[in-house]
C-alpha positions, 0 to 999 in steps of 0.5 A: 511534596514532589513525591505526592505530585508524582504519585498524583501525576502517575495515577492521572496518566494511568486513569487516562490510559485506561479511559482511552483503552476503554473508549477504543474498545467501545468504538471497535464494538460499535463499529462491528455492531454497525457493520453487522447491522448493515450486512444483515439489512442488506441481505434482508433487502436482497432476499426481499428483492428490493436490492439486486444481488451482486453478479459475479464478474468475469473480469478477474480472470481476464485481469489475471491473464493480462497481468501474467502476460505483461509480467512475462513480457517485462521479465523477457525484456529485462533478461534479454537486455542484460545479455546483450549490452554489457560493456566494460567502460560506460559511454560518457557524452559529457567527455565527448562534448568537452573533448570537442570544444577544448581540443583536449581529450577527457577520460 
């Protein structure tokens, strides 16, 4: 009895997996078809003069230059910060505070 139940369950799972796979493929196909329809419709409207064609923006060039400048400044600060302030023992403000309040030096 349990072997029959296992076989039926396995077949139902296989059928469910197949249905889900087919549904995903159908959704992907419909999505691509819809995107193509929108693109072709927009192109026809642009060609007819109903909708304005997008103009090229000069901001990407400016943005790239800005990113390069800011990145260079940050890199310079990181590199120059590593050279100047390396000490062998870190300063612990808690140790100084404890030494002042109790009279016993810590650290």
